[in-house]
DOGULO-237641 format. One record per atom (N, C-alpha, C, O): residue in one letter; x, y, z. Coordinates in steps of 0.02 Angstrom, whole numbers, plus 50000, padded with zeros to 5 digits. Each point is the difference from the previous one (the first is absolute). Example, Ala and Ser with C-alpha at 12.3 -4.5 7.8 and 13.67 -1.06 7.14 Angstrom:
<sites>
A506604971650390;A499555005950000;A500455006050000;A500524999950033;S499305005449931;S500425005950003;S499615005550037;S500255005550008;
</sites>
This chain:
<sites>
M499084996750941;M500435000349942;M500414993549996;M500294998050050;S499714998949892;S500384993849992;S500715001549978;S500175005749983;S500264989250019;S500705001049980;S500065001449926;S500515002649977;R498984995949984;R500005001449929;R499755007049984;R500065002349944;S499655001050105;S499725006649987;S500545004749974;S500574999950023;C499235004249930;C500455004949971;C500225005050054;C499585002450038;P501064999149965;P500235004950050;P499725007049987;P500015004250045;D499734997149896;D499695006549985;D499255000050015;D499655004549978;W500114990550059;W499284999450010;W499685006250030;W499435001549982;P500895002350063;P499655006050025;P499855005049944;P499465002949998;D501024998149957;D499895004749944;D499484997249952;D499585003749974;L500454989850012;L499534996949954;L499295000250029;L499525000849962;M500414998450103;M499345000350032;M499695006949993;M499395000749998;E501035004449998;E499745006849992;E499685001149932;E499515003649993;V500784993349956;V499745001049931;V499504994749979;V499585001349957;A500464992850072;A499554994649981;A499874995450061;A500274994550002;P499335007850045;P499904996150062;P499664993249989;P500044995650043;E499635003549900;E499674993749986;E500474994649974;E499804994249992;L500835007549995;L500494995249975;L500484997950055;L500145003950046;Q500114990049949;Q500504997650047;Q500584997249959;Q499954994649971;F500605009150028;F500584998149960;F500474995550040;F500185001550057;K500014993049911;K500474995350030;K500544998349949;K499905000849939;H500674996950086;H500564998149956;H500004992549988;H499914996150047;Y500195001949891;Y500024993149979;Y500564999149948;Y500255004949973;T499924988950015;T500374998549939;T499474998349948;T499454997950017;V500715003149920;V499524998549947;V499814992650001;V499444998249982;A501034997550039;A499864992850003;A499444998550050;A499664994849993;E500245009550056;E499494998750052;E499295001849979;E499524997550030;V500405006749920;V499335002449982;V499834997749930;V500434998649959;Q498935001050027;Q499774997949934;Q499875006349958;Q499495003350007;L500994998149950;L499945005949957;L499794997949930;L500064994149982;P499695010649979;P499784998349932;P500574997149958;P500575002350003;A499264992649958;A500514996849958;A500315004949951;A500604999649987;D499015005149987;D500285004949953;D500535004450033;D500495002049968;A499434999450096;A500515003950036;A500614995750015;A500575002449993;L499324991550028;L500564995550016;L500434998549938;L500614999350006;M499085000249937;M500384998649938;M500505005549984;M500514998849968;Q499355007250054;Q500445005649986;Q500635000150043;Q500475003649985;I499534992550069;I500594999850043;I500274992850005;I500284998050051;S499634998249896;S500164992950001;S500744998550007;S500194994350012;T500245010749981;T500724998850002;T500295000450071;T500604999250009;V498985002150041;V500245000550069;V499644994950044;V499464997549983;S500855000950073;S499704995550049;S499445003650036;S500115005450029;L499304991849971;L499425003350032;L500085000550075;L499675004150032;S500764991849997;S500125000550072;S500485005850016;S500095001650059;D500215001449891;D500455005750010;D499675006749984;D500305005250010;V499094994649964;V499665006249979;V499495001950054;V499574996150019;A500495010250004;A499575002350054;A499405003949974;A500045003449948;I499414996050089;I499405003949984;I499695002350066;I499964996250048;C499825010049953;C499645002850057;C499305001549974;C499915004049954;C499594992750076;C499345000649970;C499444998450050;C500124997350054;D499285004449925;D499394997750032;D499724994849952;D499755001649946;L500304992150073;L499804994549956;L499265000049984;L499804998149945;D499795003950102;D499274999849990;D499765005149949;D499524998849964;K500815006950033;K499785005449955;K500425000649937;K499865004149957;N500674991750036;N500455000349941;N500315006849992;N500015002949945;V500264999750110;V500335006550001;V500714998950026;V500104996650051;F500405006349915;F500694999450023;F500305006850014;F499765005249975;Y500774994850065;Y500365006050019;Y500674999849964;Y500444996250020;A499645007849928;A500594999649957;A500645001550037;A500534997349983;A499455007050068;A500615001850036;A500324994050034;A500615000050012;H499004994850003;H500274994150033;H499914993749958;H500024994450027;T499875006449909;T499924994349954;T500565000149950;T500195005349974;D500084988850012;D500534999449950;D499775003649937;D499434999149977;E501005005049995;E499825004149942;E499754995949941;E499545002049965;R500774992250023;R499784995649945;R499294997550012;R499604999749954;M500264998650109;M499334997550016;M499495005749996;M499444999049975;A500745006950048;A499555005849996;A499825001549928;A499425001249984;D501074998749972;D499875001249928;D499534994749972;D499545001649961;A500574992150058;A499574994649975;A499295000750028;A499514998949963;L500425002850101;L499345000750030;L499605005849969;L499394999549993;R500955005849989;R499665005749969;R499664998049935;R499535003349978;Q500714991549990;Q499714997749937;Q499474994650011;Q499744997149951;S500085001650111;S499494995150016;S499405003650032;S499935006149992;H499654990250043;H499425003050033;H500175002850069;H499555002250036;W501084997949983;W500225002750064;W500095007649993;W500125002649946;Y499815000850111;Y500095007250004;Y500585001750046;Y500104996750051;E500285008549932;E500475002950047;E499585004650045;E499505002849977;I500684998050085;I499575003550048;I499805006949976;I499425002050008;R501035001849962;R499815006849976;R499494999649944;R499545004149997;E500544991049959;E499524999049946;E499324997950029;E499475002349977;W500544993350072;W499394997550031;W499615005750032;W499395000349994;I500965004250040;I499685005750032;I499715004749948;I499445002350006;S500964999249942;S499775004749948;S499444997149958;S499615003849970;A500344989650025;A499464996849961;A499364999250040;A499524997049977;G500475005750084;G499404999750040;G499924993650039;G499444998050015;R501114998750000;R500014994050041;R499574994449970;R499524997750031;P500655000149909;P499614994749967;P499984993650042;P500494998050031;G498934998949970;G499924993750035;G499965000550075;G499984995050035;S500005011149991;S499965000850074;S499285000150022;S499865000750060;
</sites>
């Protein structure tokens, strides 16, 4: 487990063992421009995201609410949506 690993990883592994959630600032990851435009009034180094970067899945409970709302309107999935959609792209 890395220092970026989500502290909820044991629970997340139970529902989606193929995902690895880590914590980042939005400035550290390459997110869709359409999502970033929706939070343009804040510093990206101050906005947190908990996600699996490879699968484009985020964990809303540990993601800044503004970023979670923006990601929902992009090609990213919230973990519950990803599970209910049949694990797209897995």
